[in-house]
Every structure is written in structure tokens, then in C-alpha cells.
C-alpha positions in Angstrom: 27.5 14.6 -9.1 27.1 16.3 -6.0 23.9 18.5 -4.6 24.9 22.1 -4.0 23.2 25.3 -3.6 23.3 28.6 -6.3 20.7 31.4 -4.5 18.2 29.8 -3.0 17.8 26.4 -5.5 19.4 23.0 -5.6 21.4 22.9 -8.3 23.0 19.5 -9.7 26.9 19.7 -10.5 29.6 18.2 -11.0 32.1 18.6 -8.2 35.1 16.6 -6.6 34.2 14.1 -4.7 34.7 13.6 -1.0 37.2 10.9 0.1 35.6 7.9 1.1 32.7 8.7 -1.6 34.2 7.4 -4.5 33.7 4.0 -3.3 30.4 2.1 -2.7 29.7 1.1 1.3 28.7 -2.0 0.0 33.0 -2.1 -0.9 34.0 -0.7 2.4 33.5 3.0 1.2 31.2 5.4 3.5 27.6 5.4 3.3 26.2 8.2 1.2 22.8 9.0 3.7 25.2 10.6 6.9 21.8 11.3 9.3 19.6 9.9 11.0 16.5 8.2 9.4 13.1 9.1 10.9 11.7 6.8 13.2 8.4 4.8 13.0 5.8 4.4 15.1 5.5 7.9 16.1 3.9 7.7 19.6 3.8 10.8 21.7 1.5 12.3 25.3 -1.6 11.7 22.7 -1.4 8.2 23.0 -0.4 7.8 26.9 -3.4 9.7 27.4 -5.7 7.9 25.9 -4.3 3.9 26.3 -4.2 5.2 30.0 -7.9 6.3 29.8 -8.3 2.5 28.1 -6.5 1.4 31.0 -8.3 3.0 34.0 -11.9 2.5 32.7 -11.8 -1.1 32.4 -13.7 -1.6 29.8 -10.4 -3.2 27.2 -12.7 -4.8 24.4 -16.3 -3.8 22.9 -18.3 -2.7 24.6 -15.9 0.6 25.4 -16.0 4.5 23.6 -12.8 4.5 21.8 -13.8 2.2 19.1 -16.9 3.5 17.7 -15.6 7.0 18.2 -12.2 5.8 15.5 -15.1 4.2 13.5 -17.2 7.4 13.2 -14.1 9.6 12.5 -12.4 7.5 10.2 -15.2 6.9 8.0 -15.7 10.5 7.7 -11.9 10.7 7.1 -12.4 8.7 4.1 -15.8 10.3 2.8 -17.9 7.3 3.6 -21.0 6.5 6.3 -19.5 3.8 8.1 -16.4 2.2 9.5 -16.0 -2.0 10.9 -12.7 -1.6 13.2 -11.4 -5.5 12.5 -8.5 -7.2 13.8 -6.6 -6.9 10.0 -6.7 -5.6 6.8 -6.7 -9.2 5.8 -10.1 -10.2 7.3 -11.5 -7.0 6.3 -11.0 -7.7 3.0 -12.7 -11.0 3.7 -15.6 -9.5 5.3 -16.5 -7.7 2.0 -16.4 -10.3 0.3 -18.8 -12.6 2.9 -21.1 -9.5 3.1 -21.5 -9.4 -0.9 -22.1 -13.1 -0.4 -19.4 -13.9 -2.6 -18.2 -18.2 -2.7 -17.9 -21.5 -4.4 -17.6 -21.0 -7.9 -17.7 -17.7 -8.4 -14.8 -15.1 -9.7 -12.9 -12.3 -8.2 -10.5 -9.7 -10.4 -7.0 -9.3 -9.1 -3.9 -7.8 -10.0 -0.9 -9.5 -10.7 1.2 -7.5 -8.4 -0.2 -6.9 -4.7 0.2 -8.8 -1.3 -0.2 -12.5 -1.5 -3.7 -11.8 0.8 -5.6 -9.8 -1.6 -5.8 -13.0 -3.5 -5.6 -15.9 -0.4 -9.3 -13.9 0.9 -10.7 -15.5 -2.4 -9.4 -18.6 -1.4 -10.2 -18.5 1.8 -14.4 -18.2 0.8 -14.0 -20.4 -1.5 -14.0 -18.7 -4.6 -11.9 -18.1 -7.9 -8.5 -15.2 -8.4 -8.7 -14.3 -12.0 -5.7 -12.9 -12.1 -4.8 -9.7 -14.5 -1.9 -7.4 -16.0 -1.0 -4.0 -14.3 -0.4 -0.7 -16.0 3.5 -0.4 -15.6 4.1 3.2 -15.3 2.5 3.1 -12.0 2.1 -0.9 -11.4 -1.5 -0.3 -10.5 -4.4 -3.0 -11.9 -5.0 -2.5 -15.9 -8.7 -1.1 -16.8 -7.8 -2.7 -19.7 -6.9 -6.5 -18.7 -9.9 -6.1 -16.5 -12.6 -6.1 -19.2 -10.4 -8.4 -21.0 -10.9 -11.4 -18.1 -14.7 -9.9 -17.2 -17.0 -13.2 -17.8 -20.3 -14.6 -16.3 -18.9 -15.5 -13.1 -17.0 -12.7 -12.0 -18.3 -11.1 -9.2 -16.0 -8.6 -7.7 -12.5 -6.4 -9.3 -10.4 -6.0 -6.4 -8.4 -2.8 -7.0 -5.4 -2.5 -4.9 -4.0 1.2 -4.8 -0.2 0.0 -4.7 1.9 2.2 -2.4 -1.0 4.9 -1.2 -1.4 5.9 -5.4 -5.3 5.8 -6.1 -5.3 2.9 -9.5 -7.7 4.5 -12.0 -10.7 5.0 -10.5 -12.9 6.2 -13.4 -12.1 3.3 -15.3 -12.9 0.8 -12.8 -16.2 2.4 -12.1 -17.3 2.3 -15.1 -16.5 -0.7 -15.8 -18.2 -2.2 -12.1 -21.5 -0.3 -13.5 -21.3 -1.5 -17.1 -20.9 -5.4 -15.6 -22.8 -5.2 -12.8 -20.1 -6.4 -10.6 -18.8 -5.2 -7.3 -15.7 -2.8 -7.2 -14.2 -3.4 -3.8 -10.8 -1.2 -2.6 -8.0 -2.7 -1.5 -6.7 0.6 0.2 -4.0 -1.3 2.8 -1.9 1.6 2.2 -3.7 4.2 1.0 -5.1 5.8 3.9 -6.1 10.0 2.8 -5.2 9.0 -0.9 -7.5 10.9 -3.0 -8.8 11.3 -7.0 -10.0 13.8 -8.0 -10.3 15.4 -4.2 -11.9 12.1 -2.8 -10.7 9.8 -0.4 -10.2 6.2 -1.4 -12.1 3.4 -0.3 -15.5 5.7 -1.3 -15.8 4.5 -4.5 -16.6 1.1 -4.4 -18.6 -0.8 -2.3 -16.6 -1.6 0.1 -13.4 -0.2 0.5 -10.1 -2.6 2.8 -7.3 -0.3 5.1 -4.6 -1.7 7.2 -3.0 -0.3 9.9 -0.7 -3.1 10.7 2.8 -1.9 11.7 4.6 -0.1 8.8 1.5 1.3 8.0 0.8 5.1 7.4 -1.9 5.1 9.8 -0.9 1.9 12.8 -1.4 0.1 15.6 0.7 -2.2 15.4 -2.1 -4.4 13.9 -5.7 -3.7 13.0 -8.1 -3.1 10.4 -11.4 -1.8 8.5 -13.3 -2.2 6.4 -15.6 1.3 4.7 -18.9 1.7 3.6 -21.8 3.7 2.7 -24.2 0.8 2.8 -25.5 0.3 6.2 -26.5 -3.3 5.2 -22.9 -4.3 5.0 -21.5 -2.4 8.0 -24.4 -4.2 9.7 -23.0 -7.1 8.3 -19.8 -7.0 8.8 -20.3 -6.4 12.9 -21.5 -9.2 13.4 -19.8 -11.3 11.7 -16.6 -9.7 13.6 -18.2 -10.5 16.6 -19.8 -14.4 16.6 -22.7 -13.3 14.8 -24.1 -11.4 16.5 -26.1 -8.7 14.9 -26.8 -5.2 16.3 -27.2 -3.0 13.4 -30.7 -1.4 12.1 -31.1 -3.0 9.0 -33.0 -6.3 8.4 -31.0 -9.2 10.4 -29.2 -11.5 7.6 -27.5 -15.4 8.7 -24.5 -14.3 9.6 -21.8 -17.5 10.8 -19.6 -15.1 12.5 -16.6 -15.5 14.2 -13.8 -13.6 16.5 -12.8 -10.8 14.0 -11.8 -7.8 17.2 -9.4 -5.7 18.5 -9.7 -3.7 21.6 -9.7 -0.2 22.9 -6.4 -0.4 23.5 -5.8 -0.3 19.1 -8.9 2.1 19.5 -6.7 4.2 21.4 -3.3 4.3 18.7 -5.8 4.7 16.1 -7.4 8.0 17.0 -3.9 9.7 18.5 -2.2 8.7 14.8 -5.4 9.6 12.7 -4.7 13.5 14.4 -1.5 13.9 13.1 -2.2 11.6 9.7 -3.2 14.9 7.4 0.0 17.0 8.2 2.1 13.8 7.8 1.0 13.0 4.0 0.9 16.6 3.8 5.0 16.1 4.4 4.9 12.8 2.1 4.0 14.2 -0.7 6.3 17.3 -0.7 9.4 15.2 0.3 8.4 12.6 -2.5 7.7 15.0 -5.0 11.2 17.1 -4.2 12.2 13.3 -4.6 11.0 12.7 -7.9 11.8 15.9 -9.3 15.5 15.5 -8.1 15.7 11.8 -10.1 14.4 12.8 -13.4 17.2 15.7 -13.2 19.0 13.1 -14.2 19.9 12.9 -18.3 18.1 9.6 -19.3 17.6 8.7 -15.9 18.1 5.0 -14.4 15.9 5.9 -11.8 11.8 5.7 -12.6 9.9 6.8 -10.2 6.0 5.2 -10.6 3.8 7.9 -12.3 2.1 10.4 -10.5 -1.7 10.2 -12.4 -3.0 13.8 -12.6 -6.2 13.1 -11.3 -4.2 12.0 -7.8 -5.0 15.3 -5.5 -3.1 13.5 -2.8 -1.0 10.5 -3.0 -0.4 8.4 0.6 3.0 7.6 -0.6 3.1 4.6 2.0 6.1 3.3 -0.9 8.0 5.0 -2.9 8.0 3.4 -6.4 11.5 3.0 -8.5 11.7 1.3 -11.8 15.2 -0.1 -12.7 15.1 -1.0 -15.9 16.8 -4.0 -16.1 18.5 -3.2 -19.6 20.0 -0.6 -18.7 21.7 -1.7 -15.3 22.7 -5.1 -16.1 22.4 -6.5 -12.4 20.4 -8.4 -10.9 18.0 -6.3 -8.4 18.6 -7.8 -5.6 22.5 -6.7 -5.9 21.3 -3.1 -6.5 19.0 -3.3 -3.3 21.8 -4.7 -1.2 24.5 -1.7 -2.2 21.7 1.1 -1.6 20.8 -0.7 1.8 25.1 -0.4 2.7 24.2 3.6 1.3 21.9 4.1 4.3 18.8 4.2 2.5 16.3 1.8 3.3 15.2 0.7 0.2 13.8 -3.0 -0.7 12.4 -5.4 -4.0 8.9 -5.1 -4.9 6.2 -7.7 -4.6 6.9 -11.0 -7.2 3.7 -12.1 -9.5 1.4 -13.4 -7.6 1.1 -16.6 -9.2 5.3 -17.0 -8.5 4.3 -17.3 -4.5 5.6 -21.2 -4.0 1.9 -21.1 -2.7 0.1 -21.4 -6.2 3.1 -23.4 -7.6 3.7 -27.7 -6.9 2.6 -29.8 -4.5 2.6 -27.0 -2.1 -0.6 -25.3 -4.2 -2.7 -28.4 -5.4 -6.3 -28.2 -5.1 -6.0 -24.0 -5.7 -8.0 -22.5 -8.6 -7.5 -19.5 -10.0 -6.8 -18.4 -13.4 -4.3 -16.3 -15.3 -6.6 -13.2 -17.5 -5.8 -13.0 -21.9 -2.4 -12.1 -22.0 -0.5 -13.2 -18.9 1.1 -10.4 -17.2 4.3 -9.7 -18.5 4.6 -6.0 -16.9 3.9 -7.5 -13.1 6.6 -10.3 -14.0 9.2 -7.2 -15.3 8.8 -5.2 -12.4 9.1 -7.9 -10.3 12.3 -8.0 -11.7 12.7 -3.7 -11.9 10.9 -2.2 -9.1 12.0 -1.1 -5.8 10.5 0.7 -2.9 11.7 3.1 -0.3 9.0 3.2 2.6 7.2 6.3 3.9 9.4 6.9 7.2 11.5 8.4 4.6 9.5 10.8 4.2 8.8 12.1 7.1 12.3 13.9 7.3 13.3 17.1 5.8 14.2 18.1 1.5 18.1 17.4 2.9 17.0 14.4 3.5 15.8 13.7 0.1 18.9 15.1 -1.1 21.3 12.7 0.5 18.8 9.5 -0.7 19.1 10.8 -4.7 22.7 11.0 -3.9 23.4 7.3 -2.7 21.0 6.7 -5.6 23.0 8.4 -8.4 25.9 7.1 -6.3 25.3 3.3 -7.0 24.9 4.0 -10.8 27.3 6.1 -11.0 29.3 2.6 -9.6 27.5 0.1 -10.7 30.7 -2.1 -12.2 31.9 -2.3 -8.7 28.8 -4.4 -8.0 29.6 -7.1 -11.8 31.3 -10.5 -11.1 31.0 -9.9 -7.5 
């Protein structure tokens, strides 16, 4: 199966195989993706100008002009009143818990399918992670499982917007209000994503973003907490800067630390923010096109993550594809290796949180956590079936999407070459 163009549309038809395409690249054939992939990160004259401005200012840390400028712009961009820049997205998530006085004996509900840091920060403050299952359609936290796990000790729900696709913020905000527990949004992968036209991070009491190297908005390492609560913003600014209180709200006792970042990082973020909308729109256009191609395959063995109709903009930090194990009958690692050899930088996704070596065996002694009712079979299945494509691919053009589709289809068509290998 190859693409051919007909009357301005992309059609799928049977064509004669090209020489060298009939064999998987992992077995010595010709890779299907031939064009250069988009580079990441993107940088240009704006970054050079702002970095030089910081260099020549002589103020490289807190006290300069660019950190507060970015905080103001990013808060507005995410539809919140305040933003607090810090060293990374893990500490901004921890700052949210500390700002809410969550500590020993408290429970915080988290999804089973997420980066280890989402739960690690709960351990850091002495609280107890309660791990619940996901909706298999989009790999986001399942509100039904959240409600079943709420107890008298529950203080917060951390909703992770996996891959940049918003979780069900209608149901989650309702549960937060009904049970009187805080909603915290882990939006590390979801810069600019929208639910019903409103940006993520603005629904919960706090939102946490990451600016690590792979993220859609990056300065190498960095993070931001956003909130509409001025007292929380004041607390977090003190927490990142050795407890020094500079806010207008009543002073709270803060055992602070050093979570600061530099003016150089703020410079990179300001330049990146200027191009984020254009990049996000391009990612959406390309991701939707690739999804449409995958869905044209009869009884497709590639199932893209559901995009809820209430999602008015997806960040597409990751493009999630499920490969049903009953259809493939192959270890996921083998399929991923074959795709990489074809020129598609796919990778497998998360394991279930509690399957991390940190949580089990002798290394996990002393860590207190619990699994929500019914366990997390969907998260475990996602670990066996879901692959990710990185955001940088979707900064390319439609022709690249077609090559990626052709590589996926080729691996499926010649999957028997991977058996017994």
C-alpha cells in the first residue's frame, strides 16, 4: 500500500512495491522515511538578542527584568492571574502541594499512567499517593476511578494531561467541588492546550508546567506554577527563594529552599513563547492529518488516542498510538525497534507507576501508597500497547506525515519478519 495523489487529495491504493521497500529496514531493507526530521529545539535571532541582553545587563538571576516579564506573559497565556518560574516542573508540582499544606497522612490521587515525578513529589511532602486507573481511549485519568478512590483523607487530585491532551476537566472540577478536594493540573506536556476554549492549568487551584529540553516550550530545564490564588503565588515565590516573603498577601511561615532559575532561561522562554501558537497550530494540523490516515486503514492495527470533542486545542507533545497486542502478537519493543529503523523515532510509553523499581522490592521499603479500587489494568495494558511519537515530528509538513504513515503500514505488513527474531 502506497500513497498517490489524485485530484488534489491523498488517496490510498495498491501500487507496485519500490525496489528496497519490500523488506523491513531493521532486517536490512531501505528505511521508509527518507526526508530529514524537524530539529528541536528551535532557536534564532530572538534568542540571541535576549540572551545578549541578559549577559550585558549584569543581572543574571532573580532581580532582572525577564523573569517577571515571562511570568506575567505566561500567566496571561494560560488564562490565569499568576505564574511563578522555578527550576523545573517537578519542583513546581511539589510547590503546589506545599502551598496547600499537604503533608504526612494526607492522600493525593494520581493516575497510574504518568511520569514517576507526579507521584514522587507526593512522597517528598510525606503524603500518600493513591493510584487510580486511566481511560483506555486517551490514557488520561478516569474520573469514575477517581471518585471511587476518594476517602476522608483525600486532600487533592492530580490530573495529568498526558501527551498534551486535556483530561476530562468537566468531571474532575465537579468532583473537586463536590468532595472539597483540591484539583492540581500536571500540565507538564500541555502548554497552550484548551478545554472548551480555556487553557489548561486554569481549572485547578494550581497548574504545573515543565520547560525541560523535550517540551513544546523549553529553556533546557525549568518549570512554572500557575494559579488564580494570589496567596499561593506569594507562598511559592517565597518557597523558591529561601523563604523570603515579598508578596502582598498575609505572610505565611515558609521553610524555603533554592528553586530559582536564571534570567538566561527566562530569555529563552520569552523567545519561544512568541512562536508557540504557530507551532501548536501546525502540530494540530499535522497530528489530525496523521490520525485521519491511520483511521483509513481497514480494521486498523494503529489506534490513535481519542481526542475528546471538548478539546478545542491539543498540545500534541506526544502522539499516542495503541497497537492492540491481540492483533500484533509481538513484543512492543520489537515493533518500536522496527519503526525506529524505518526512520520513525517512536518509543514505548510509561509503565504503570507501581511497576517502577522504586515502588517494589527492598528499594521501595518505607514508601506508603495504595492502589485505588479495581487496580489499574488499563494502565498496565497501555504499558504493553501504547507507543509515542514526539512533538517535533509534527512541525514538519503533510508529506512527512505520509511517510510516517507509510512506515507504520510497512511494519504492519511485514510484521512476520519480526517473529522469531
